[in-house]
N, C-alpha and C positions, 0 to 999 in steps of 0.2 A: 537300441542304445539307451542306457540308463542315464538319467540326469543326476547331477550332484545332489540336488535336493531330495530326490527319491532314494538315492543310495544312503544319505544321512538318515532319512526317516526309517529305512529298512535295516539300518545298522550294517550295511554292506559296503563300507567305504573302501576296504581293501580290494574288493571285486571291481569297484568303479575305477580305482587306480590302475589295476591290471588291464582293464579294457582300454583305458586311455593310452597306456604304454604300448599295448599291442597295435593301436592305430598309428603310433609314431607321430612325430612332430615335423611339420614342414621345415626344410632346410632354410637357414638364414633368419629365423624369427628372433633368436637370441642376439644375433649380430645387429639386426635392425633396432632392437630395443636398446642395446648398448650404445649404438650410434646416436639415437635420438636423445638418450640421457646425457651423453657427452656434449652434444650440440646445445642442449638447454643449459647445461652448467657453464658453457663457455660464452653464452650470450652476454654481451657487454651490458653493464648496468644502465648506461645511457639509453639503450634500446628499450630495456624494461620500463624505464621511467616514462618514456614517450607514449607507451601504450596505456597508461593510466588516464582516467578521465580528468579533464581540466577542472579547476575550482570555479565555482559560479561567482559572478560579480554582484549577485542580487543582494 
């Protein structure tokens, strides 16, 4: 298997892409990414604020 770095160095990016396409992608990866993105976008601002560090009283 050729790595992306090696394919770029050899100037064989199209061959690298063809290898990856031949391997196929696991089902559901795009769906999981879309779900995660949607959940992060829908997180209430109050939850985001509470995860920031508190100011110091020093």
